[in-house]
N, C-alpha and C positions, 0 to 999 in steps of 0.2 A: 631604869630598872626593867620597864616593859621592853625596851629595845634589846636589852641583854637577853631577856627570855626568848624574844623572837629570833635573835641571832643564834642562841643555843639550839632552838627548835629547827632552824634552817640548816645548821651544821649537822644535826642528827638525821634529818631527812636526806640530806646530800650523802651522808655516810652510808645510810641504808640503801640508797639507790646504787651507790658505788659497789657495795657488797653484793647486791643482787646482780648487777652487771658483771662483776667479777665471777660470781658463781655460775652465771649463764655462760660466760666465755669458757670457764673451766670445764663445763660439761659439753663443749662444742665438738670434741673429737668424734664421739660415736655418731652424732647427727651428721657430721661432715662425711664420715665413712659411708653411712647409709644413703645419703643423697648422691654421692659420687659413685657408689657401688665399687669403691676401691679402698683398700687398706695398704698403707705403706709400713713395711716392717724392716727394721735394721737387723742384719744378720752377719755372722763372721764368715770369712772365706779363707782364713789362714790358721784355722784351729781344728784340725781333724781329731776325732770323728764328728765333732759338733757342726763344723762348717768348713768346707774347702771346695776348691774348683776341681771338677772331674775331668776326665780325658776329653769330654765333649765341651769343655770350657764353661760348663754351667755349674752354679753352686749346688752342693749336695751335703748331706749330713743330718744329724738329729735335729739341730735347730732349724734347718731349712724345712724338714718334714713337718715340724711343729708349726712353723709359720704358715705353710700351705694348708695344714689341717685346720687352723683357726679361720683362715680366709674361706675355706670350703664350708665350714660350719656356719659362718656368718653370711654365706651366700653372696660374697663379693669377690672381685678380682684382686690380685695381689701385685704389689711392686716391691721387689726385694732390693734392699739398699745395703751394700757391703759397708761395714764399719770396722774400726779397730777398737782395741780396749781403751785407747786414749780418748776417742771422740764419740763413743756410742751414747753416753749420757747427754752430751751436747745435742745430739740429734733429736732427743725428746724435748729438751729445754727450748730449742729453737723451732720446734714443731715441724722439722723435716721428716720425722717418722712418727707414726701413731703408736708403735710398740717397738721395744728392743728385745729381741730373742737372741742373745749372744753370750751364753755361759755367764750370766750376770748373777753374782752373789749379793745377798742382802746384808747391809750393815747400817749402823746408825747414821754415819756420815752421808751415805747415799739416800737414806730415807728423808733427809732434810730437803732434798732437791727434786726427787722423783718418788713415785709410788710403785708398789710391787703387787703382782698377782700372787696366787698360790704357787708353790713350787711345781714345775712341770718335768724336771729330769734330775737325776743324780749327777754329781760330779765327785769322783772318788779316787782314792789311791787303792791299788790292789796288787795282787800277786798274779803274774802271768807265766805261762809255760806251754810247751808243746802238748798236743792232745795225747801223745804217747805216754806222758808222765801222769800218773794218777795222784791227784791232790784234791781231796774233798774236805779236809779240815786242817786246822793248824797243826794237829798232831802229825799229819802226813809230811810236814816239813822236816822232821827229824831225819838226819842222814843225808839231807839234800843241800846243795849250794844255791844261794840266792844273791843276785846282784842288787845293790842299792846305792843311791847317791848319798855320800857322807853328810850327815846333819839334816837331810831333807825330811819332810814330814813322814814320808813312807819309811825311812830309816828309823825314825823315832818310834813309830807305831809297831813296826816289825820287831824291834828290839824288845818291846814290852810283851809281845805275845808269842814269839818264837820259842818252841820247846827246846830242851837240851838236845844237843846233837845237830842243830841247824847251823850251817856255816854261812854267815853273812859276809859277803865280799863287798867291801865299800870302795867306791870310786869317787873322784873329785867333782865330777859334773855329770849331767844327764847323758851327754854324748858318749862319754867314756863308759858309763853304766850300760847303756844300750848296746854299744859296740862290743862289750865283753860278753853280753848275753848272745848277741847275734853270732859272735865268733865261737860260741860253744864253751866259753870259759866258765860259765855257770849253767845250771839246769833250769833255774827260774829267774824271774825278774820282778822286783818290787818297784812300782812307779805309778805316776798319775795316769788317768785314763787317756788324756790328750797325748802324752808322750807315747803310751802304748799304741794308740791309734795310728800315729805316724809310723812307728816301727813295724806294725803289722801290715800297713799299706805298702811299705817299701820292701818287706821281706815275706811275701806270702808263702814262700817255700818252707818256712819254719813251722807252719800250721799252729801258730800261737793262739791260745785262747785265755780268756779270763778264768782264774781259779778261785781266789779268795778275796774278800773285802778287808781292807785295812782301816779306811776311814771314809765317811760319806759327808759331802758338803753339797747340798742341792742347789740347783739353778732356779731363778725366778724370772718372770717376764717384767720388764720395765714399762711403766705407764707414766704419762705426763702428770705432774703434780695436780691433784684435785680432780682428775678425770675419773670420777667415781662410777659414772654410768658405763664407760668402756671397761674399767677394771672389773666391775660386777659381771658384765657380759662375758669377758674372757674367763673369769673364775668359774662361771657356769659351764663353759666349754671344757675347761680342764677337769672339773669335777666329774662330768659325764664321761670324759676320756679315761679317767682313772677307773670309774665304775665298769665301763665296757671292756677294759683291758687294752685299749688302744695305746695308752701311755706305756704300758709294759711291752707292747709289740715294738714300739719305736726304740725303747731302751735296749731290748734284746737284739734288734737289728743292728744298732750302731755301737753298743757298749758291751754286748755279749752276755748281758744279764738283765732281768726285769728291773723296773724302777724301784721296787720295794715300797716302803712306807714313806711317802713324801709329806712334808708339813704343809699346813694350810697357810 
């Protein structure tokens, strides 16, 4: 009986030590960043306007600006690590990256394997058009033609809110939708911000700008599971950036509108 009690006590002590060791390891990211004076951040390079390679062959975009902003506020150097949608979470799990800033949406499945900071930028579907066309509200869509991809989220949202007299021209895929707008077959374009970013980058002569919001889905920064110290640090930087207006400036620069109300 005594042996059993000792065994139980030994197991309990070992479990406690294991928990403490695991917790210590889980908090290691911020300590390592501060010791090395370097933060490794995974970013996109194939997803304008959030991340793409410029004519100087260097990454640029909203996510890259945010990554540099965080490094500056932390007082450390930065190593940008290009990732894809498929491998970005693995970079956190294998500790190749300290943070993932790559148009990352939050959902229950992802929350099982990584943690998230507060939202830092919007990801949205909107209506775009040339600066010469005055569109300030949904009512202004009456009498105008709008290109949309059949069955896409922006098509669904536009159908809900478009006033009578709006002509929605539906196409079978994003390429056809964008091509129709670029060719002048429609006055306006309803699409996601990433698609619009590519279109505006390739066709600057159209003087296209963001007009109206259809649906907003914010982006979050990915953090290793259990790295609460690093997550708290980054959340403080994001909160201050929201308060100072720096978040809005980045969104305005790359998305054509302020960030708006982002969730914590």
